[in-house]
VMD Tcl script that draws the C-alpha trace (Angstrom):
set ca {
  {0.00 0.00 0.00}
  {0.96 3.62 0.48}
  {3.13 2.93 3.50}
  {5.21 0.36 1.60}
  {5.60 2.80 -1.28}
  {6.79 5.51 1.13}
  {9.24 3.12 2.77}
  {10.58 2.10 -0.65}
  {10.94 5.74 -1.70}
  {12.94 6.53 1.44}
  {15.19 3.49 0.93}
  {15.85 4.38 -2.71}
  {16.46 8.05 -1.85}
  {18.93 7.19 0.90}
  {20.75 4.66 -1.29}
  {21.00 7.13 -4.17}
  {22.14 9.98 -1.87}
  {24.92 7.87 -0.35}
  {25.94 6.65 -3.78}
  {26.04 10.22 -5.03}
  {28.33 11.31 -2.21}
  {30.71 8.35 -2.00}
  {32.05 8.34 -5.61}
  {32.43 12.12 -5.63}
  {34.50 12.09 -2.44}
  {36.62 9.26 -3.82}
  {37.11 11.00 -7.19}
  {38.25 14.21 -5.51}
  {40.66 12.30 -3.29}
  {42.15 10.04 -5.97}
  {42.18 12.46 -8.96}
  {42.78 9.73 -11.54}
  {42.79 11.09 -15.12}
  {40.15 9.76 -17.51}
  {41.26 7.59 -20.45}
  {40.18 10.31 -22.88}
  {42.56 12.65 -21.04}
  {45.50 10.44 -21.99}
  {44.41 10.34 -25.63}
  {43.58 14.04 -26.06}
  {46.34 15.60 -23.97}
  {49.34 13.31 -24.39}
  {51.62 15.79 -26.19}
  {50.02 19.11 -25.29}
  {51.08 21.72 -22.81}
  {48.96 20.93 -19.73}
  {49.06 24.49 -18.35}
  {46.52 26.93 -19.76}
  {44.90 24.45 -22.11}
  {41.60 22.68 -22.08}
  {43.51 19.61 -20.78}
  {43.66 21.28 -17.38}
  {39.90 20.69 -16.98}
  {39.07 19.29 -13.53}
  {36.45 16.88 -14.90}
  {39.16 15.07 -16.86}
  {40.75 14.08 -13.53}
  {37.68 12.39 -12.04}
  {37.84 8.86 -13.41}
  {38.05 6.61 -10.34}
  {35.41 5.35 -9.71}
  {32.38 5.45 -11.99}
  {29.38 7.28 -10.59}
  {27.14 6.03 -13.40}
  {28.01 2.39 -12.70}
  {27.61 2.83 -8.96}
  {24.22 4.58 -9.29}
  {22.90 1.88 -11.62}
  {24.21 -0.88 -9.33}
  {22.70 0.82 -6.26}
  {19.23 1.08 -7.76}
  {19.46 -2.51 -9.03}
  {20.73 -3.88 -5.72}
  {18.07 -2.06 -3.68}
  {15.34 -3.34 -6.00}
  {16.74 -6.87 -5.83}
  {17.06 -6.79 -2.02}
  {13.48 -5.61 -1.63}
  {12.23 -8.20 -4.13}
  {13.97 -11.04 -2.27}
  {12.81 -9.70 1.12}
  {9.17 -9.59 -0.01}
  {8.90 -12.58 -2.37}
  {11.41 -15.09 -1.04}
  {13.89 -17.26 -2.91}
  {11.41 -19.58 -4.64}
  {9.51 -17.00 -6.70}
  {10.70 -15.81 -10.13}
  {10.26 -12.07 -9.47}
  {13.45 -11.49 -7.43}
  {15.53 -13.55 -9.85}
  {14.20 -11.55 -12.81}
  {14.95 -8.33 -10.92}
  {18.49 -9.55 -10.25}
  {19.05 -10.53 -13.89}
  {17.72 -7.23 -15.25}
  {19.79 -5.27 -12.71}
  {23.02 -7.10 -13.56}
  {22.36 -6.68 -17.30}
  {21.59 -2.96 -16.94}
  {24.65 -2.32 -14.76}
  {26.84 -4.26 -17.21}
  {25.42 -2.28 -20.14}
  {26.04 1.10 -18.47}
  {29.54 0.01 -17.38}
  {30.44 -1.19 -20.87}
  {29.41 2.10 -22.47}
  {31.26 4.17 -19.86}
  {34.46 2.30 -20.76}
  {33.69 2.37 -24.48}
  {33.15 6.16 -24.44}
  {36.58 6.73 -22.89}
  {35.18 8.17 -19.67}
  {36.44 5.32 -17.45}
  {38.88 2.47 -17.22}
  {37.51 -1.05 -16.61}
  {38.70 -0.89 -13.00}
  {36.66 2.30 -12.51}
  {33.38 0.64 -13.49}
  {34.18 -2.57 -11.62}
  {34.80 -0.63 -8.41}
  {31.77 1.58 -9.05}
  {29.54 -1.47 -9.54}
  {30.87 -3.13 -6.39}
  {30.49 0.03 -4.27}
  {27.02 0.74 -5.63}
  {25.90 -2.85 -5.13}
  {27.21 -2.81 -1.58}
  {25.41 0.42 -0.72}
  {22.25 -0.81 -2.43}
  {22.19 -3.93 -0.26}
  {23.39 -2.42 3.02}
  {20.97 0.52 3.20}
  {17.77 -1.58 3.16}
  {19.45 -4.23 5.30}
  {20.33 -1.73 8.03}
  {16.76 -0.44 8.02}
  {15.29 -3.87 8.43}
  {14.02 -4.39 11.96}
  {14.54 -7.73 13.66}
  {11.46 -9.88 14.26}
  {10.95 -9.16 17.94}
  {7.71 -8.77 19.77}
  {6.36 -5.23 19.73}
  {7.44 -4.50 23.31}
  {11.02 -5.65 22.62}
  {11.71 -3.44 19.57}
  {14.86 -1.40 19.75}
  {16.78 0.86 17.40}
  {18.98 -0.72 14.72}
  {22.67 -1.08 15.69}
  {23.93 1.07 12.77}
  {22.45 4.35 11.53}
  {23.81 6.01 8.39}
  {22.87 9.59 7.57}
  {23.61 12.11 4.83}
  {22.82 15.82 5.04}
  {23.32 17.72 1.77}
  {24.38 21.34 2.02}
  {25.39 24.10 -0.36}
  {28.86 23.24 -1.63}
  {29.05 19.81 -0.01}
  {27.38 17.88 2.73}
  {27.86 15.70 5.76}
  {27.78 11.93 5.99}
  {27.56 10.24 9.39}
  {27.55 6.71 10.69}
  {26.48 5.86 14.24}
  {27.00 2.53 15.96}
  {25.20 1.37 19.08}
  {27.25 -0.91 21.31}
}
mol new
graphics top color blue
foreach p $ca { graphics top sphere $p radius 0.5 }
foreach p [lrange $ca 0 end-1] q [lrange $ca 1 end] { graphics top cylinder $p $q radius 0.2 }
display resetview
C-alpha cells in the first residue's frame, strides 16, 4: 500500500544519496585522469589548455556504474525480502539489474570516460550500498514491546557546496 511505497521511496532516496556522495568524495581524493585525457592531452602543454579541466581528472570510480548498481541492488534486495527465494520475481529483478549495470559500465568504458577498474569498483560500491541501506533499516522480528533501534544508523545531510555523511553505531 501507500506505507510500503513511502518506505521504498525513502530506501531508494537514501541509497542514491549515499551513492552520489561516496564516488564524488573518492574522485576528488584520488584524482585519476580519464582515459580520454590520456588520448587528447598526451603531447600538449597541460598548463593553460583545455587539458587542465578538472572533470578530466575524475575517473576513479564510476558514478554512473555505482548509481545503476545501487538502484538494481536495492530493487533486488526488496524483491527477495518480499517474495522469497522460490519465486521468479526477485531472480528476474536480479538478472535485469546485472544486465543494466553491465550495459552502463560497458558504455562508460567504451566512451573513454572510465577504465575497466573504474566501473568494476563503481559497480561493487554501488551494489554494496544498495544492499546495506535496506538491510540496516530492516528491523529484527521481535515482539512489539522488545523493539529497539537498529545497531547502525547512516545519515547524509546535503548542504550548499558539499554535505555531511555520518555513521552511528550502538554498542
